[in-house]
N, C-alpha and C positions, 0 to 999 in steps of 0.2 A: 713729853714734857720739854724736852731738851728744844725741840724743831719750834715749839710755842713760844719757848724764851728767847730763841734767836730773832724769830719773827717780830718780838716784841722790842727787842733791842736796836735792830734795823729800823722799824718805825719810829723809835725816839730820836734816832739818829737824824733821819729825814725831817722830822718835825723841826728838831733843833737848828739844821741848816738852813730850812726855809726861815725860821725865825729870826736867823741872824743874817740872812742873805742881803737885804738893803745894808746893813753896817759891811758886810763884806765887799761889796760892789764900790761903796764909796772907798774904801781902803784902795781897792785894786783898779781904779778908775782909768789908771793912765795904761795899765796893762792891757785892758779890755779895748782900749780905744785904739791900742797899738795892734793888738791883735785883728780888730775888725778892718783897720785899714791894710794889713797884709792880705787879708782875705779879699778884699775888693779890688786892691792891686793884682793879684793873681788873676782874679776873673777877667780884669781889662787886658792883662797880657795874653791871656787865652783867647779873648777875641779877638783882638789885634793879629796875633800870629796865627791863628787856625782858621777861625771864621772869616774875618776879613779877609785874610790871604787866600782863602777859595773862591771869594767873591771877585777879587782883582782878578786871579788866574783864569776864571770863567770868563770876565770881560775881555782880557788879552786873549783868550781862543776864539772868542767871536770876533774880534777885531782881526786875528790871522786869517781866520775864515772867510772874513769879508774880503781882504786883499786878496787872498787866492783865487777866489771865485770871480773877482772883477777883471782878471788878466784875460781870458779869452776875449771878452767884449772889448777892452782897450786894444787888443792887438786887431779886432775887427774895425774899430774905429780908425786907427792908424792905417790900416791897409785902404780903407776907404778915402782916406784923405790923399793918400799916395797916389790912387789912381785918378785923382783931381789935380795933381801937382803940387800937393802940398805936402811938407814934412813935418810929421808930428810924433816922431819916434822918441823926441825927448820927454815925453810922457811916461815913458817904460822907466825912465831913470827915476822919476819921482816915486813909482811903486816898488822899485828895486831900493829905495834910502829907505821907504816905509818897512819893508820887509826886513832891511837891516835892524833898524829900532825894535820891531817886533821880536827880534831875536835876542835882542840884548836886554830886552825888559822880561823874558819868559824865564821862570826858575824851572820850568819843564825841559829836559833835554831834547827829547824827540821832538816836542813842539819848536824850538829853537832850531832843531837841524832839519825840521821840514820847511821852515821861512828861510834858511839860507839855500837850500836846494832851489827853492823857489825865485830866489834873488839871482841865484847864478842862471837860471834858465831867462829870466827877464833880462839880465845884462847881455847875455848872447843874442837874445832877440831884438834887442836894440840895434844891432850891428844888421840884421838882415833885414829890417823895416827901414833901414835909411834910404834916401832917394839920390843922395850923392856918393861918389867914390870915398871909400873908408881908405884912409892911408896905414901905412904899416904902423906908424906909431899909435894910430889910434885904436889898431887891431890889438896891438900887444898890450896896451894899457888896459883896455875894456877886458879882455881875456884875462890877464893878471888878476882883476877883479873878481872876476868869476873863479877863477882855480883858487883865490882864498876863502871864497865862500864855501866852495864845495870843500875844500880841507877843514875847514872850521865844522861843517855839517858831520863829515867823517868822524871827528873826534868826538863830538857829542851825540851822534848816534851809535856808539859802541854796544848798546844793549838793544837797538833793533836792527836786525839783517836786512830787513825790506829797505830803511832810510841808508843805511851804509852802502848798500849795493846802487842805490839811486846816486849818491856823492861820488862814489870810486866810477861809475859809469860817464858822471858830468866832467871828472878831470880827464876821461878818454875823449869826450867830445870836444874839450878845450884843445887838447892836442891836436886833434884833428882839423881844428878850425885854424891854428896856426901852421898847420901842413907838416906837423910831425908826426908821418902815420905810423912809425915804427914804434915810438912811444905809446901813441893811441894804439896800436893793436897789442901792446904788453899790458895795456891796464884793461882791453876788452877780455883778455885771456884771465887774468885774474878773478876779473868779475864770472867769467863763464865757467871757470874750474873750480870756484868756491863752493862747496856743498852747503855752506850756511846760505847761500844764495840762492839755492834751490826753489825753484816754482815763481821767484819774484819777477815782475817786468823788467827790471834793469837787467837781469840775466840774460832773458830772451833777447831783449835789445842788443847787447854787448855780441851775442851769438851773429844776429843778425847783420851788425855792423863788420863783423868780421868776413863774413861771406859777402859782403858788398863793396867792401871798401876800396877795392880796385876801380870801381866805376866812378868814384868821387877823386881820383888821383888826375885826371884828366881837366884841364882848364874848361868852362863852358863858355863859349863864345856866343852872343847872342846877336842877331842881325841887327841894323840900324833900325830905328824907330821911323815907321813911314810919317811921310809929311802931315802936318797937321790939314784938315778940311779946311776949306773957305768958308766963314761963317756967313758970307753973303750969298751963297749960292744957295740956288734953287731946286727942290726936287722935282723933277717931272711929274706932270699930272695928266692922265689918261682920262678922257671922257667917252662914254659910250651911250650911245643915246639910245631910247626906248624901241624904236624900230630896227637897230642892227642887231639886236639880239635874236630876233625871230625872223629875220630876212630869210626867204628861201633858197635853197643851193640849186643850181642850174648846172647839170651835168652835161656837157656835150660828148657824143659817141664819136668815134674817128671814122671816116668816110669809108673804111674798108670793111666797117662792121654793118652788118645788114640785118634787119629785125625780120623775124620770119612773117610770111602773110598769115593771118589770122582768118578762118574760114568764118563767112558771115551765116549764122543761122535764122533761115525763115522764120518769120511770125508764125504760129500754128491759125489753120484755117477754122473758120467758125461757120455754123450751118447758119445759111440765108433765110430770113424769115420773112414772106412778102408781105408787105404793107397794103391794107386794102385802101382803095380810092373812096374819095368822099361821094356819097349819094348825091344826084341831082335834086336841086330844090323842086318842092313840089308846086304846082300852080294852081291859082285858084280861078273857078269858073267865072267869078264873077269880076276878075281881073280884065282889064283891055287886053285883046289877043286869046282869051281863053275859048274853047270851043264848046 
């Protein structure tokens, strides 16, 4: 009975609340509107902060991938232009600036570190692809930019040993570019001896540079370029007639060389067959002179 009574009371309370719900809505209209606005605002904040942020990060990741993937092809174009006497190394500086922007706009430290490392590599490559001589001031300025990029990458890649090793290895390359071989060797040893970098390509590269650095201390002197060919010069042409290819070759023997006599072989004899003589013509008695 008690359970039935409690159920009856709850049913009555629900019916009473439903009956007074329109009136309660009117009385608490402002509160309901404010609550609904807060819920909608919370949903918008969630959309902007999380969903839209994920979409933007994905777009930035695609942009960075595109920049990195186009660097080898861009180097090839610059090298091809250099072979024709045209300097287009400045195009690499545009890519370096785009990589810097990608690093600044990325909220992912690993992505930013990767962009900064590729920027350092691109800045150093611009020096290598220049046609003209690089002054000491230009070298120091460009390498300083690359060092700043590698240093920032090392700070942001603290959670990725592979990226940190690449950044520190890049700093060693910068010192080597400047001719500071002792400082470069110290950086290479730090990369080579760091157990956190075990198995990374940067560690293998550092070990290789330590083994071969002595070969790069000597200045390389190239011979002067050959004189350009005369554009008006014509290439010789050789014409071979159809009879020249099949002409017989006559070899004359020296006088001291004699050829051996070749014995003649007589033709075989054949049996003689007598040829019968033709019979004399018969004479007719009726012809004149007949007997």
